[in-house]
C-alpha positions as CSV (number, residue, x, y, z in Angstrom):
1,X,11.1,29.5,3.6
2,X,12.9,29.7,1.2
3,X,16.3,26.8,1.1
4,X,19.4,28.5,0.6
5,X,21.8,27.1,-1.9
6,X,23.5,24.4,-0.1
7,X,20.3,23.1,1.4
8,X,18.8,23.4,-2.0
9,X,21.7,21.1,-3.8
10,X,21.1,18.7,-1.4
11,X,18.0,17.9,-1.6
12,X,18.2,17.6,-5.6
13,X,21.5,15.4,-4.7
14,X,19.3,13.0,-2.2
15,X,16.3,12.8,-4.8
16,X,18.2,12.9,-8.2
17,X,20.0,9.7,-6.4
18,X,16.8,7.8,-5.5
19,X,15.0,8.9,-9.2
20,X,18.2,7.4,-10.7
21,X,18.9,4.4,-8.6
22,X,14.8,3.9,-8.8
23,X,14.7,3.9,-12.5
24,X,18.3,2.1,-13.3
25,X,17.4,-0.9,-10.9
26,X,13.9,-0.9,-11.9
27,X,14.9,-1.5,-15.2
28,X,17.5,-4.0,-15.1
29,X,14.9,-6.0,-13.0
30,X,12.4,-5.7,-16.5
31,X,15.3,-6.8,-18.4
32,X,15.4,-10.7,-16.0
33,X,11.5,-10.6,-16.3
34,X,11.2,-9.4,-12.5
35,X,8.7,-6.6,-11.4
36,X,9.7,-3.4,-11.4
37,X,8.2,-2.1,-8.5
38,X,10.5,-4.5,-6.2
39,X,13.6,-3.0,-8.8
40,X,13.0,0.5,-7.3
41,X,13.0,-0.5,-4.0
42,X,16.1,-2.7,-4.0
43,X,17.7,0.8,-5.8
44,X,16.4,2.5,-2.4
45,X,18.0,-0.7,-0.3
46,X,21.4,0.0,-1.9
47,X,21.4,3.6,-1.1
48,X,20.5,2.7,2.7
49,X,21.8,1.8,5.7
50,X,22.4,-1.9,4.4
51,X,24.7,-1.4,1.1
52,X,25.9,2.2,1.1
53,X,25.4,3.0,4.8
54,X,28.2,-0.8,5.4
55,X,30.2,0.6,2.8
56,X,30.7,4.2,3.8
57,X,28.3,5.0,6.8
58,X,29.7,8.6,7.0
59,X,28.7,9.4,3.4
60,X,25.4,7.5,3.7
61,X,24.3,9.6,6.6
62,X,25.4,13.4,5.1
63,X,23.3,12.4,1.9
64,X,20.6,11.2,3.7
65,X,20.4,13.1,7.1
66,X,17.5,11.9,9.6
67,X,16.7,15.3,10.2
68,X,17.0,18.8,8.6
69,X,15.4,20.1,5.1
70,X,16.7,16.9,3.0
71,X,14.7,14.7,5.2
72,X,11.8,16.7,4.9
73,X,11.5,16.8,1.3
74,X,11.7,13.4,1.3
75,X,9.1,12.9,3.7
76,X,6.7,15.0,1.8
77,X,7.6,13.1,-1.8
78,X,7.0,10.2,-0.1
79,X,4.1,10.7,1.5
80,X,2.7,12.2,-2.0
81,X,4.0,10.0,-4.2
82,X,1.5,7.1,-2.1
83,X,-1.1,9.0,-2.3
84,X,-0.8,9.7,-6.0
85,X,-0.6,5.9,-6.4
86,X,-3.0,4.8,-4.1
87,X,-5.7,7.5,-6.6
88,X,-4.0,6.1,-9.7
89,X,-5.1,2.5,-8.6
90,X,-8.8,4.1,-7.8
91,X,-8.9,5.6,-11.4
92,X,-8.1,2.4,-13.4
93,X,-11.3,0.8,-11.6
94,X,-14.0,1.5,-13.4
95,X,-16.3,-0.6,-11.5
96,X,-14.7,-2.9,-8.8
97,X,-16.0,-5.9,-10.1
98,X,-18.1,-7.3,-12.9
99,X,-21.4,-8.8,-12.7
100,X,-21.1,-12.1,-11.6
101,X,-17.6,-11.5,-9.7
102,X,-19.3,-10.8,-6.4
103,X,-19.1,-14.3,-5.0
104,X,-16.0,-14.6,-5.6
105,X,-14.7,-11.4,-4.2
106,X,-17.0,-12.1,-0.8
107,X,-15.2,-15.8,-0.4
108,X,-12.3,-14.9,-0.8
109,X,-12.5,-12.1,1.4
110,X,-13.6,-13.5,4.2
111,X,-11.5,-17.2,4.1
112,X,-8.0,-14.6,3.1
113,X,-8.6,-12.7,6.2
114,X,-9.7,-14.8,9.0
115,X,-7.9,-18.4,8.2
116,X,-4.8,-16.5,8.2
117,X,-5.6,-14.4,11.1
118,X,-6.8,-17.3,12.9
119,X,-3.4,-19.4,11.9
120,X,-1.4,-16.4,12.9
121,X,-3.0,-16.0,16.2
122,X,-2.4,-19.8,17.2
123,X,0.7,-19.4,15.7
124,X,1.8,-17.1,17.9
125,X,1.1,-18.8,21.0
126,X,4.5,-21.1,20.0
127,X,6.2,-18.5,19.6
128,X,8.9,-16.3,21.7
129,X,7.7,-13.0,21.4
130,X,10.4,-11.3,23.7
131,X,12.8,-10.7,20.8
132,X,9.8,-9.3,18.5
133,X,7.9,-6.9,21.3
134,X,8.9,-3.2,21.2
135,X,9.3,-0.3,23.6
136,X,5.6,-0.4,24.4
137,X,6.0,-4.3,25.7
138,X,2.3,-4.8,24.9
139,X,1.7,-8.8,23.6
140,X,-2.1,-8.0,22.8
141,X,-1.1,-5.5,20.6
142,X,1.5,-7.6,19.4
143,X,-0.9,-10.5,18.7
144,X,-2.7,-8.3,16.5
145,X,0.4,-7.0,14.2
146,X,1.6,-10.5,14.0
147,X,-1.5,-11.7,12.6
148,X,-2.3,-8.8,10.7
149,X,1.0,-9.5,8.6
150,X,0.1,-12.8,7.9
151,X,-3.6,-11.7,6.3
152,X,-2.9,-8.6,4.8
153,X,-3.0,-7.7,1.0
154,X,-1.0,-5.2,-1.0
155,X,-3.4,-2.5,-3.0
156,X,-0.1,-0.2,-4.0
157,X,2.3,-3.1,-4.8
158,X,-0.2,-5.3,-6.5
159,X,-1.8,-2.8,-8.5
160,X,1.8,-1.5,-9.9
161,X,2.4,-4.8,-11.0
162,X,-0.4,-5.1,-12.9
163,X,-0.3,-2.0,-14.0
164,X,3.3,-2.5,-15.7
165,X,2.1,-6.4,-16.7
166,X,-0.7,-4.4,-18.5
167,X,-3.7,-6.5,-17.2
168,X,-5.0,-3.1,-14.5
169,X,-8.5,-3.3,-16.8
170,X,-9.0,-7.4,-16.6
171,X,-12.1,-8.8,-14.6
172,X,-8.8,-10.6,-12.6
173,X,-7.6,-7.1,-11.4
174,X,-10.9,-6.3,-10.2
175,X,-11.4,-8.6,-8.4
176,X,-8.1,-8.6,-6.7
177,X,-8.2,-5.4,-6.2
178,X,-11.5,-5.2,-5.1
179,X,-10.6,-8.1,-2.3
180,X,-7.5,-5.7,-1.6
181,X,-9.5,-3.1,-1.0
182,X,-12.5,-4.6,1.7
183,X,-9.4,-6.4,3.3
184,X,-7.3,-2.8,3.6
185,X,-10.6,-1.6,5.2
186,X,-10.3,-4.5,8.2
187,X,-6.7,-4.2,8.3
188,X,-6.8,-0.8,9.2
189,X,-9.8,-0.7,11.8
190,X,-7.7,-4.0,13.6
191,X,-4.4,-1.9,13.3
192,X,-6.5,0.8,14.8
193,X,-7.2,-1.5,17.7
194,X,-3.7,-2.4,18.3
195,X,-2.6,1.3,18.6
196,X,-5.3,2.2,20.6
197,X,-3.7,-0.4,23.3
198,X,-0.6,1.3,23.6
199,X,-1.5,4.7,22.7
200,X,-0.9,7.3,25.7
201,X,-4.2,8.7,27.0
202,X,-3.4,12.3,25.5
203,X,-6.3,14.1,23.6
204,X,-6.6,14.0,20.2
205,X,-6.8,17.5,19.8
206,X,-7.0,17.7,15.5
207,X,-9.8,16.8,13.7
208,X,-13.3,15.8,14.3
209,X,-12.1,13.4,16.9
210,X,-10.4,16.4,18.9
211,X,-13.6,18.4,18.8
212,X,-15.5,15.5,20.2
213,X,-13.1,15.5,23.0
214,X,-12.5,11.5,22.5
215,X,-9.2,10.0,24.6
216,X,-6.8,8.0,22.2
217,X,-6.9,4.9,23.1
218,X,-10.3,4.5,24.6
219,X,-13.4,2.6,23.8
220,X,-14.9,5.7,21.9
221,X,-11.9,6.7,20.1
222,X,-11.6,3.3,18.6
223,X,-15.4,3.0,18.0
224,X,-15.1,5.9,16.0
225,X,-12.3,5.2,14.0
226,X,-13.7,1.8,12.9
227,X,-16.9,3.2,12.0
228,X,-15.4,6.3,10.2
229,X,-13.4,3.8,8.0
230,X,-16.5,1.9,6.9
231,X,-19.2,4.6,6.8
232,X,-16.7,6.8,4.4
233,X,-15.7,3.5,2.3
234,X,-19.6,2.9,1.9
235,X,-20.6,6.9,1.1
236,X,-17.6,6.7,-1.4
237,X,-18.5,3.0,-3.6
238,X,-22.5,4.0,-3.5
239,X,-22.1,8.1,-4.0
240,X,-19.0,9.0,-5.2
241,X,-18.8,8.6,-8.7
242,X,-22.6,11.0,-9.0
243,X,-20.8,13.7,-6.3
244,X,-17.5,13.9,-8.6
245,X,-19.6,13.8,-11.9
246,X,-21.9,16.4,-10.5
247,X,-19.0,19.2,-9.2
248,X,-17.2,19.1,-12.4
249,X,-20.4,19.8,-14.8
250,X,-20.6,23.0,-12.3
251,X,-20.2,26.3,-14.1
252,X,-18.9,28.0,-10.1
253,X,-16.4,25.1,-10.6
254,X,-13.1,27.3,-12.2
255,X,-10.6,25.0,-11.7
256,X,-12.8,22.2,-13.0
257,X,-13.2,24.4,-16.0
258,X,-10.0,26.1,-16.3
259,X,-7.8,22.8,-15.6
260,X,-8.8,19.6,-14.7
261,X,-5.1,18.3,-14.1
262,X,-5.2,21.4,-11.6
263,X,-8.7,19.8,-10.2
264,X,-7.9,16.3,-10.3
265,X,-4.9,17.2,-7.4
266,X,-7.6,19.8,-5.7
267,X,-9.8,16.4,-5.5
268,X,-7.1,14.0,-4.5
269,X,-6.1,15.9,-1.7
270,X,-9.6,17.1,-0.8
271,X,-10.3,13.0,-0.2
272,X,-6.7,12.5,1.9
273,X,-7.5,15.8,4.2
274,X,-11.3,14.7,4.5
275,X,-10.0,11.2,5.7
276,X,-7.4,12.6,8.0
277,X,-10.5,15.1,9.7
278,X,-12.1,11.6,10.4
279,X,-8.9,9.9,11.5
280,X,-8.7,7.7,8.8
281,X,-5.5,7.0,7.1
282,X,-4.9,9.3,4.4
283,X,-3.6,7.1,1.6
284,X,-7.1,5.5,1.8
285,X,-8.8,8.7,1.1
286,X,-6.7,8.6,-2.0
287,X,-7.8,5.1,-3.0
288,X,-11.3,6.5,-2.6
289,X,-11.0,9.4,-4.3
290,X,-9.3,7.8,-7.4
291,X,-12.3,5.6,-7.5
292,X,-15.1,8.6,-7.3
293,X,-13.0,10.1,-10.4
294,X,-12.9,7.0,-12.4
295,X,-16.6,8.3,-13.2
296,X,-15.0,11.3,-15.6
297,X,-15.1,11.0,-19.2
298,X,-14.9,13.3,-21.8
299,X,-11.6,13.9,-23.9
300,X,-10.4,16.5,-21.3
301,X,-11.1,14.5,-18.4
302,X,-9.3,10.9,-19.8
303,X,-6.3,13.4,-20.9
304,X,-5.6,14.9,-17.0
305,X,-6.2,11.4,-15.8
306,X,-3.6,10.0,-17.9
307,X,-0.8,12.8,-17.7
308,X,-1.5,12.5,-14.2
309,X,-0.6,8.9,-14.2
310,X,2.2,9.4,-16.5
311,X,4.0,12.1,-14.3
312,X,2.9,9.9,-11.1
313,X,4.7,7.3,-12.5
314,X,7.7,9.2,-13.7
315,X,8.8,10.5,-10.4
316,X,7.2,10.4,-6.8
317,X,5.9,6.5,-7.2
318,X,9.7,5.3,-8.2
319,X,10.6,7.5,-5.4
320,X,8.3,6.6,-3.2
321,X,9.3,2.9,-3.5
322,X,12.8,3.4,-3.4
323,X,12.5,5.5,-0.5
324,X,11.1,2.3,1.1
325,X,14.2,0.1,0.6
326,X,16.2,3.5,2.0
327,X,14.7,2.8,5.3
328,X,15.5,-0.7,6.0
329,X,18.4,-1.9,7.4
330,X,19.1,-5.9,6.5
331,X,22.8,-5.4,8.1
332,X,22.0,-4.9,11.9
333,X,18.9,-5.6,12.0
334,X,17.5,-8.8,10.0
335,X,17.3,-12.2,11.5
336,X,17.0,-14.5,8.4
337,X,16.5,-18.0,10.0
338,X,13.2,-16.6,11.9
339,X,12.7,-14.9,8.3
340,X,12.5,-17.9,6.6
341,X,9.7,-19.8,8.5
342,X,7.7,-16.9,8.9
343,X,7.8,-16.3,5.0
344,X,6.8,-19.5,4.6
345,X,3.7,-20.4,7.2
346,X,2.6,-16.5,6.2
347,X,3.0,-17.6,2.4
348,X,0.8,-21.0,2.8
349,X,-1.7,-19.8,5.5
350,X,-2.7,-16.9,3.2
351,X,-2.4,-18.8,-0.4
352,X,-4.8,-22.3,0.8
353,X,-7.4,-19.7,2.5
354,X,-7.2,-17.8,-1.1
355,X,-7.3,-20.5,-3.3
356,X,-10.3,-22.1,-1.1
357,X,-12.6,-18.9,-1.1
358,X,-11.9,-18.6,-4.7
359,X,-13.4,-22.6,-5.3
360,X,-15.7,-22.0,-2.9
361,X,-16.8,-18.9,-4.9
362,X,-16.9,-20.9,-8.2
363,X,-13.5,-19.7,-9.8
364,X,-11.9,-22.4,-11.7
365,X,-8.2,-23.9,-10.9
366,X,-6.5,-21.6,-13.3
367,X,-8.1,-18.6,-11.1
368,X,-8.3,-19.9,-7.9
369,X,-4.3,-20.7,-8.1
370,X,-3.8,-17.3,-9.6
371,X,-5.2,-15.2,-7.3
372,X,-3.8,-17.0,-4.6
373,X,-0.9,-15.7,-5.6
374,X,-1.8,-12.5,-6.1
375,X,-3.4,-11.6,-3.1
376,X,0.0,-13.0,-1.3
377,X,1.8,-9.6,-2.3
378,X,1.9,-7.3,0.7
379,X,3.4,-4.9,-0.4
380,X,2.6,-1.4,0.4
381,X,0.3,-2.0,3.5
382,X,2.4,-4.4,4.8
383,X,4.8,-2.2,4.8
384,X,2.5,0.3,6.5
385,X,1.3,-2.3,9.2
386,X,5.4,-2.7,10.2
387,X,6.4,0.9,10.3
388,X,3.3,2.5,12.2
389,X,3.4,-0.6,14.5
390,X,7.8,-0.2,14.9
391,X,6.9,3.6,15.0
392,X,4.2,3.1,18.6
393,X,6.7,0.5,19.9
394,X,4.2,-2.3,19.1
395,X,7.3,-4.4,17.5
396,X,11.1,-4.0,17.8
397,X,13.5,-3.2,15.1
398,X,14.1,-7.2,13.9
399,X,10.4,-8.1,13.5
400,X,10.2,-4.5,11.8
401,X,12.9,-6.1,9.0
402,X,11.4,-9.0,8.7
403,X,7.6,-7.1,7.5
404,X,9.0,-5.5,5.4
405,X,11.3,-8.2,4.1
406,X,8.4,-10.1,3.6
407,X,6.2,-7.5,1.9
408,X,8.8,-7.5,-0.7
409,X,9.9,-10.9,-0.8
410,X,6.1,-11.8,-1.2
411,X,6.0,-9.0,-4.2
412,X,8.5,-10.1,-6.1
413,X,7.1,-14.0,-6.0
414,X,3.8,-12.7,-7.0
415,X,4.9,-10.6,-9.4
416,X,7.4,-13.1,-11.1
417,X,3.8,-15.5,-11.3
418,X,2.1,-13.4,-12.7
419,X,4.3,-12.1,-15.5
420,X,4.8,-15.6,-16.7
421,X,0.9,-16.7,-16.9
422,X,1.0,-13.0,-19.1
423,X,4.1,-13.7,-21.1
424,X,2.7,-17.1,-21.7
425,X,-0.7,-15.6,-23.6
426,X,-2.3,-17.8,-20.8
427,X,-5.6,-16.7,-19.1
428,X,-5.7,-15.3,-16.0
429,X,-9.0,-17.3,-15.2
430,X,-11.5,-18.6,-17.7
431,X,-11.7,-15.4,-19.7
432,X,-10.2,-13.8,-23.1
433,X,-6.4,-14.1,-22.5
434,X,-4.7,-11.0,-22.4
435,X,-1.5,-9.4,-24.5
436,X,2.1,-10.2,-23.7
437,X,3.8,-7.4,-22.3
438,X,7.0,-6.2,-24.2
């Protein structure tokens, strides 16, 4: 259904303000040598209940209503921005890691997940969980979310930081993203278990789980979701690139032959739809689609991939991060004291674990230190973890704000550290130094 004149104007004003705030504040952050992505989130924060909602609540509510056409359009833009960011991140990875990096990735993944998760579980025993609980009042589910928040690493934010710094094609970036991919598979599996603890017994009617008559939260449903996530990940890594090349060369593929950009978009939507049908988080499907599509070669394919990346980072991705800030309320639902000690503990546990794993994997001190800082960025998955857990009633509003701020601050710290290393022309690990960012 087409929007009428006032509805169209309302949508344009809301999206335009988010775009202006994201690019404007994002550029200011780059001028002070801070990650642009954090500036984009702060831009949305200024337009949300934290700033504009405090100064002029009626104006904020009218521009960004919780329901109606504007809310629907912003939700669609947010989702598509996340999909395109994940696709671009995957498409930049010609390989997940170089020969010889597998040992480092393996050790960092194991120690960087297990040690922080166990540390979080131990800490949870000494924390008053009552203020953290959501409507579901499930301590076991809260324990899983609490521990995951300490262990998680961000693919979207850390990849965006490395995009902006021009180091996305280095072996250092491939190690970080390789670790993050494996970690996120585990995180989404554990998150599914947490959701299963609080989900009602209503039947899942969408996709394959519905066709198999699984009950939401049942052992069969949880096992299926875990198996499907790992299986799709393995299949794409082993056969996704060959499948993409084969389908693109076929004469019957009128979309690929007619417009490569359109084919890339169809491929993204196909990957996300497949994961949705299997009950897997759709952003993971977009990332895997990017990995498979990275095998495409030739001038037309490369130009199409670059066109998608250019427009995505001009519109959809900045608006996505601005909406993240728009949803945050730091005035009414935020405990600074709890946040500070939780931040210190989370950073210490994650950094020490990753540093240990990197050293065990044969990495030098320089590389181990940079890996420890980079994998501390919780960004997108941290925000997804917070929003999903909050929507399911696992966590309350104050812990939700704490987790989102944890994602923002750790991403800011990681971006500042990596930016300083790149500008100093020091190598990120024992390899050829990267060029400084202007």
